[in-house]
Every structure is written in C-alpha cells, then in structure tokens.
N, C-alpha and C positions, 0 to 999 in steps of 0.2 A: 821815192816810192811815189809815183805818178797815178793818177786815173786807168793807163795804160796796161799796167798790172796788177789791175782788183777786178774783183767778180763775186754778186754778190752770194754772201756766205749761204752753206747750207746748212741750217742748225736745230739741235733736236729740242726736244720738249724744256731739256731742264736750260740749258743755252739760251731757248727764247724764251721761257718765267724768266729768269738773269735779266735778260733784256727790255722787257718789259716793266722789269721792278726799277731800272734804271732810270726808263721813259719818267715815271710815274714820280720819281726821285725829283727825277731834272725838270721837269713840265717842258718837254719837247720830246717830240718823234725823233726814235734812231734809225741809222738803216744799218746794216752787218757787213761787211767787203771781209770777202777773205784776198789774202794777198796770194798773183799767182808770181813762179819764178820759171824764168828762161832754162834753169839748168836741171840735168838728169838726175833722177832720183838712184843714186849709184849704194850700192849694198858696202859692207865694212872693209870685205875681200876688194872690192874695185876700188874704194879710196882710199888703201893703202896701196896699190899698183900705181894709182895717179902721186899720191903722195911720193912715192920711191921715184918714178919718173922724171917729178919734179926737183931732186934733191941730185937727181944723177945727170940730169940736164941743166940746172941752174933758172931753170924756170918757173912760171905759175902760169899752171893749167884751171881750164875752164870746161866742165862737162856741159851740154847742153842738149836740149831736149833735138828730134831732129823735125 
C-alpha cells in the first residue's frame, strides 16, 4: 500500500478517543488514514457469479470501480 491508496480517516468519537489515548502513551502525534481500494463493492451474489466465471474460464477476475 502506498500514499496514493490512502485518504484521511473519518473517525467517530470513540475511535478518536482511542487514538488520542495512544498518542499520549506513545508521546507523539498520530494521523489516521483509511485505505482506499480500487475494487468494486460487490454483493455476495455478485462475488459468487464472479467466482463461477473464474472457475469456468480458468482465470482470475478483478472488479474495479468505474
């Protein structure tokens, strides 16, 4: 994973409190990033269809965002 696949994380109050506590423990500031994926979010049914096609064709398929 490189910087091009990360964006600042959106944190709820609970997660933010945990990070602040860890900052205190470590003695340094932290920045929270969330990974971005280029892959399409597929339903269970869509994943099953993709896997059937992979098995039938003998290939690996990746579904990407447009």
